[in-house]
N, C-alpha and C positions, 0 to 999 in steps of 0.2 A: 324798813323792808327786810324781809327774811333774806339772808344772804344765800346766793346760789352757789353750791359747790358741785363740782363735777368729779366723778370717780371713775377712772378707767381701769377695767379689769384686764389682767394679763396672765398668761399661762406661766406657771412656776419654772418649768424646765427651760433652760437656755437663757435665763435672764440674770443680769448682774445688778446688784443694788448699789446705787450711788446716792449719797446724801449731801446736802449743802447747807450752809449757814442760813439760807433763805427760809428754812423752817421756822427760825426764831422770829422772823418778821412777817410771818403769815403769807409767804409767797406761794407760788404754784409748785407742784412736784413734777419732776421730769424723770422719765423712765428710759433706760438704755438697754438695748437688746444685744446679746452676744450670740450670734448665729452659729450653731455647730456646723462643721463641714458636711455632716451627713443629713442636714435638715431637709433636703429636697430629694425625694425618691418616689418612683412610681413602681407599683407592684408589677412583676413580669407575668401577669395573668390577664386574660381577656377582660375580666371584671376589675375595675379600678375601685378600691375601697378607701374611704376616708379613715383617718386614725380615730381611735376612741376620743371622745370630747368630754370636757367638764363644763357644766352650764349652771346658770342661776335661773331656777324654775319657780313658777308659782302655779298651784293647782286651782286656786280660787282667788277672788278679789278680796282685798282687805288691807290693813296696815302693812307696808312693805317689810318692816322689821319683824313681823310675825308670820307672814305667809310665804316669804321667799326661802328657798333652800338650795344648797349646792348638790348637784346630782351628776352621776356618770352617765354618758350617752354612748351607746355602742356604735361601732363603725357602720356606715351605710354605703351602698353602692352608688357611684357617680353615674348619672345619665350622660349622654353624648355631649350635651351643652352645659353641663354642670362645672363649676369651679369650686374647689375646696380651698378655703382661705384660713390660715392660722391667724386669729385675731391678735393684734398687738396692743390695742387700746380701745376701750369702748366707754363713753362717758355716761354718767347718771345725770339726766336733765330733769327738771320739774315735771315735764310731760311723761317721762318714764314712770315716775312715782304715781302720777294720776292714772296712768293705764293700769298699774298694779292695783291701785285702790278701787278701780272700776268706775271712776267719775269722769274719765276723759271721753269726749264724744265719739272717738274712733279708737277701738282697742281690739287686739287679737283675741280669738277664742281661747279659753283655758282648757287644759294646761298649756302654758306658754313660757317661752324663754324671754327674759327681759331684754331691754336695750333696743335702740332704734338707729344708732349711727356708730361709727368707729372706723378704725383703719386696720388693715391686715396685710399679710404677706401670702402670696399664692403658694399653696403647698402641692397640689396636684390638679390635673385637668381631665375633663371628659375627652373622648376620642375625637370629637368634631371641633374642638376649640382652636381658634386662630387669633393672633394678635395679643395674647397674654401668655406669659411664660412663668414657670416656677421661680420664685424669688421676687417677682414684681410686687410692688406695693399697690393696693387697691382700696377704694372706699365704696360703700353702697351709695349709689347716686341715681335717682333720688333715694333718701334714706329708706331703710328696710328693717323690719322688726327681727328680733332674735340675735342681737349682736353680743349679748352677755354670755358668751361661751368661747372655749378655746379654739374650736374649729367650726366654721360656718360653711354650709354647702348651699349654693344658690346658682340660678341660671346665669350665664355669662352676661346677659343683658342688664343684670343688676349692678355689675362691678364697673368702676371707672378707675383706670390706671393713673397713678400720680407719681411724682418724683420721690425717690427714696431719701433725698436730702431734706424733705419737708419735716420740720420739728414734729415729733410724734403727737404732742398734745394739741397742736394746731390741726394736723391732719385728722385726728380723731373727732374733732368738734366742728369742723368747717361747714358741714351740711345743714346745721340747724342755726347756731348762733350768729356767725359772721354772715351767712346768707340772709337771715332775718334782718339784720342791721342794714345790709346793702339794699334789699328790696324796699324796706320802709323809707329809706332816704330817697330812693328814686321814684317810687310809685305814687306818692301822695301830694307832692308839690314840686313845682319847677324851681329848684333852688340853684342859685348861682354864687360865684365867689363874692364874699362880702355879706351874704345873708347869714341868718342865725337860726339855730334850733335850740330847744330846751328839752331836758329829759330828767325824769327821776330814775332811780335804780341805776345810777351811773357806774357803780362798782360791779354790776353784773357783767358777764361776758358780752352780751349784746350791747350793753352800755359802753363798755370799753371799745368795742368795735365801731360803734357810732362815732365816738370821739375821734378815733383815728381816721375813719373814712371821711368824716367832715373836714378834719384838718387837711387831708390830702387834696380836698377840693376847694380850699379857701373859705370854708363855711365855719362860722364861729359857733361855739357850743357853750351853753349854760347848763350846769349839771347840779342836780339835787341829790344829796345823800342823807341817810338817816343819821340822827344823833348817835354817837358812839364814843367810847374811849379811843383815843388815838386818831381822832378825826383829822388832825393837822397832817399826819403822815399819809392818810388816805388822800387828802386834797393834793398833797405834793406828788403822789404817785400819778393821779389823774392828770395833773398839769404837765407832767413829763410826757404823758401820752399825747398831749395836745389840747387839753381842756382849757378854755379861756377863763371861765369862772366856775367855781365849785362852792356850793352853799349847803350847810346842814338845814334841815327843816326848821329848826328853831330860829335860825338866822333870818328866815323869811317871814317871821311873824310880825310884819310891819304893814302899814296901810298901803304903801306904794312900793311894791317890789321893783318896779321898773326904774326907780330912782337909783337902784344899786348898779345899773348896767353901764354907766359911764359912756364909753364910745361904742358899745355893742348895740346894733339895731334891734328893734323888737322882733322876736322870732315869728316866723310864718308857720312853723311846724313844731309840734311837741310830741314826745313819746312817753307813754305811761305803762309801767309794768308792775305797779304797786297798788294803785287804787287809794281810796280814802283821802286823807288830807294831802298826801303826796301828789295825787292827781289834781286836786284843787290848786295846788301851787303851780303846777305846769300851766293850767288855764289862766292864772293871773298874769303870767308873762306874755301870753300870746297876743299878737297884734290884731287889729281889726280884720275879720275874715280869716283868721288863722284856723289851723286844724290840729286836733290832738288825736293821735293814733294809739289805741290801747292794744297791747300784745301780751299782757299778763296781769295777774292780780295777786301778787304774793302776800299782801296784807289780808286778803279775803274780806276786804271792806268795800262797800259800794262806792261808785263815783257819784258825787253830788254836784250839780251844776246850777248856778243861780239863773234866775229868769233874765236878769240884765245881760248875762253873758251871751244869751241867744238874741235878745232884742237889740241891744245897743252895740254889741261887738260882732254879732253874726258869726259866732264860732261854730265850727263843725266838729263832730265827734265821729271817728271812724274806728274800725277794728281790723286787726291783721292776724291771720292764722296761717302759718306756713303750710300745714298739711292741706288746707283748702286750696291754697295756691298750687300745690303739687297735684291735686286731683285732675286738673286738665292735663293735656298732653305736653308736659313741661320738661321731659327728660333732657332734650337737647339744650333748651335754654338754661336748665339747672346746671348742666355740666359746663356750659360756656361761662356762667357766672362763677362757678367754683374754680375754674381755671384762672379767671381774672383774680379771684381772691388769693389763690395760690401764688400768682405772679407778684401780688403786693407783698406777700410774706418773703418771697425770694429777694425782692428789692428792699426789704426791711421797712416797708411803709406800714406794715402792721407787725406788732411785736408780741412775744409770748414771754411769760415769766419763768424764772428758774424754779427748781422744785426739789422734793425729797421723795422717798419711797415708803410705802406701807406693804406688808404682806398680810394677806387676808384669808381667813377660813370661814366656815359657815356661820359661827357665832359672831366673829368680828365684822362680817358683812352686814349683819343686822345693826350693829352699833354704828357702823359708818353711814348706813342709809338713814338711821334715826337722827344722828347728829348732823349729817349733811344738810338736812332741811329743817333743823330746829330754828327757832327765832332768836336764839341767844347770840348768834354770830361768833361763837367761840371757835377757835382753830383746833382741828384734830391733832392729837399728839402722834408722834411716830411710834408705831408698834413694830415689834419684831417677832414674828410667829411663823413657824413652818406650816405651810398649807398649800392648797392647790391654786390659789390666786394671788396675784400681786395687785395692788391698788394704786392708782394715780389720783392723788387728791389735790384739788385746786381750792385753796381757801381765799376768799375775798373779804 
């Protein structure tokens, strides 16, 4: 499976760079913000203007490393119910890449600023705003396009206030990956403590969230990862998160995979984000009447299901698309679930990795996007370059 990397863009001014030894073992990167005392000010005029912004823009669809560019955006006047937010971090998800490529089912009209989720700090407010103050941390909930810029102006209804103590990389990514994991665990089967699930793509952010959410509920997890150098370290990392079993695809090239399970019951529910052979392995583990939910296809290979899987095992194949779930009136439910996920992080029932920092300019942005979704699984090196953006890179 192609590894998923998340890159959070940050404004250069006011940020301090911290590196850690975790870069060497391909851990996450963590950004720290040093807020200047003069960060929050409102113009003493009747018209409240946003600061000038720097954005990652694309004018037409195509390969992200060729069509994206960094541009300067002039100040705009805030409407009465507008909130101007200084973005602290905004991830690059596979769906962001697909939107830029023009292959995603729902995509904004071009020209458009990239990004769909993130975390920011309130900079200034429209005259009618109540309940939010400059300095508050907020996230767009449900997610909203255009987060790859230093300042985002949107209606108050878009923003959801969160605790400033939330780790920045978790806050920036909570509305897509952890929420996807939670909804899939809850919506497709009635699982109870002692039950089991199986998944491929276990090193992805969704996969790691599924492991931890399942562990918290007493649900056992069987996890499939692609063959790679250092797979033993990957297995160790996932088991520290709560994984019960972790197998590489080649380890499962046996006639009866269920013989490997020992005391783990046959899974009722499986998750697939890879496709191809990795999806077939999930199906092999499922019990009679089990369900496999597909939420991604990183290998770009089709899912092949044997006739016997339907006739003799009565397996069900389902799909999950977070944006479709969001199309209904889900704002209140979405925020309730996000608050629950935030509470898990506060109790350390969900963890985040340590990290290092990259500084990014227009050219390096293209390199990061290109490498972030390559199939090589290689870790990005630490760059040091004066520019308008900082990058938060999570290597899995």
